Kinemage of the C-alpha trace (Angstrom):
@kinemage 1
@onewidth
@group {chain A} dominant
@subgroup {mainchain}
@vectorlist {calphas} color= white
{ca met a 1} P -4.231 -20.634 -11.643
{ca ala a 2} L -3.482 -17.137 -10.436
{ca lys a 3} L -0.074 -16.015 -9.285
{ca arg a 4} L -0.148 -15.437 -5.496
{ca ile a 5} L 1.821 -12.643 -3.878
{ca arg a 6} L 1.832 -12.458 -0.088
{ca ile a 7} L 2.582 -8.904 1.030
{ca asp a 8} L 5.096 -8.140 3.807
{ca ala a 9} L 3.883 -4.785 5.116
{ca ser a 10} L 7.106 -4.187 7.040
{ca arg a 11} L 8.717 -3.534 3.642
{ca leu a 12} L 6.242 -0.788 2.764
{ca leu a 13} L 7.048 1.781 5.434
{ca asn a 14} L 8.768 4.319 3.175
{ca arg a 15} L 9.070 5.127 -0.507
{ca glu a 16} L 12.515 3.620 -1.077
{ca asp a 17} L 11.761 0.297 0.620
{ca met a 18} L 8.332 0.060 -1.023
{ca ala a 19} L 9.748 0.674 -4.481
{ca ala a 20} L 12.498 -1.931 -4.150
{ca tyr a 21} L 10.112 -4.505 -2.665
{ca met a 22} L 7.328 -4.008 -5.198
{ca gln a 23} L 9.733 -4.100 -8.113
{ca glu a 24} L 11.135 -7.359 -6.735
{ca ile a 25} L 7.850 -9.172 -6.094
{ca phe a 26} L 5.964 -7.947 -9.156
{ca glu a 27} L 8.974 -7.926 -11.471
{ca phe a 28} L 8.154 -4.427 -12.691
{ca pro a 29} L 10.060 -3.097 -15.699
{ca glu a 30} L 13.159 -0.944 -15.302
{ca tyr a 31} L 11.147 2.199 -16.075
{ca phe a 32} L 9.153 1.770 -12.820
{ca gly a 33} L 9.177 5.280 -11.360
{ca arg a 34} L 9.601 4.171 -7.743
{ca asn a 35} L 6.698 6.187 -6.316
{ca leu a 36} L 3.004 5.649 -5.611
{ca asp a 37} L 1.796 6.977 -8.966
{ca ala a 38} L 4.178 4.644 -10.796
{ca leu a 39} L 3.094 1.776 -8.533
{ca arg a 40} L -0.519 2.283 -9.538
{ca asp a 41} L 0.409 2.544 -13.224
{ca cys a 42} L 2.396 -0.700 -13.102
{ca leu a 43} L -0.249 -2.560 -11.097
{ca glu a 44} L -2.867 -1.507 -13.623
{ca glu a 45} L -0.681 -3.071 -16.345
{ca val a 46} L -0.441 -6.504 -14.671
{ca ser a 47} L -1.627 -8.877 -17.373
{ca glu a 48} L -1.362 -12.186 -15.485
{ca glu a 49} L -4.077 -13.256 -13.034
{ca thr a 50} L -2.567 -12.172 -9.713
{ca asp a 51} L -3.830 -12.522 -6.147
{ca ile a 52} L -2.381 -10.069 -3.633
{ca val a 53} L -2.715 -11.764 -0.245
{ca leu a 54} L -2.974 -9.684 2.924
{ca asp a 55} L -3.123 -11.388 6.307
{ca his a 56} L -4.346 -9.893 9.585
{ca glu a 57} L -0.892 -8.722 10.714
{ca cys a 58} L -0.189 -7.176 7.324
{ca ile a 59} L -3.446 -5.222 7.372
{ca arg a 60} L -2.782 -4.030 10.913
{ca thr a 61} L 0.665 -2.752 9.953
{ca met a 62} L -0.671 -1.108 6.810
{ca cys a 63} L -3.385 0.673 8.778
{ca asp a 64} L -0.962 1.805 11.499
{ca glu a 65} L 1.817 3.071 9.230
{ca pro a 66} L 0.987 6.164 7.122
{ca tyr a 67} L 3.032 5.279 4.028
{ca ala a 68} L 1.993 1.613 4.058
{ca tyr a 69} L -1.623 2.772 4.291
{ca lys a 70} L -1.134 4.817 1.114
{ca val a 71} L 0.244 1.693 -0.586
{ca leu a 72} L -2.865 -0.243 0.503
{ca leu a 73} L -5.084 2.424 -1.052
{ca val a 74} L -3.086 2.342 -4.296
{ca met a 75} L -3.342 -1.449 -4.483
{ca gly a 76} L -7.093 -1.251 -3.910
{ca arg a 77} L -7.588 1.353 -6.622
{ca ala a 78} L -5.457 -0.635 -9.059
{ca ala a 79} L -7.452 -3.792 -8.315
{ca glu a 80} L -10.687 -1.916 -9.021
{ca ser a 81} L -9.525 -1.017 -12.518
{ca asn a 82} L -7.512 -4.132 -13.421
{ca pro a 83} L -9.581 -7.329 -13.700
{ca asn a 84} L -6.374 -9.422 -13.448
{ca leu a 85} L -5.542 -8.102 -9.989
{ca his a 86} L -7.333 -9.418 -6.894
{ca ile a 87} L -6.843 -8.584 -3.219
{ca leu a 88} L -7.473 -11.474 -0.839
{ca phe a 89} L -7.725 -11.195 2.924
{ca arg a 90} L -6.497 -14.220 4.874
{ca gln a 91} L -6.003 -14.974 8.550
């Protein structure tokens, strides 16, 4: 069974908050660079089946907030290249 991670978009509004939140929920290594490039690198290295769950409110926030939108794009690109990473949309 895949690990499920429900995203709280309110914690993705700036680089510092995003980095702390993502490191916490994904348990990234200490060398995580705390920026979008490092986020993509670490997401592409996820080796456990992982579902990233986005609900309607989360998607709305991510589309309305410029930095959170960038995070959404990074997660999507990482999921395209990592077969262990899946993005699920839920109501």
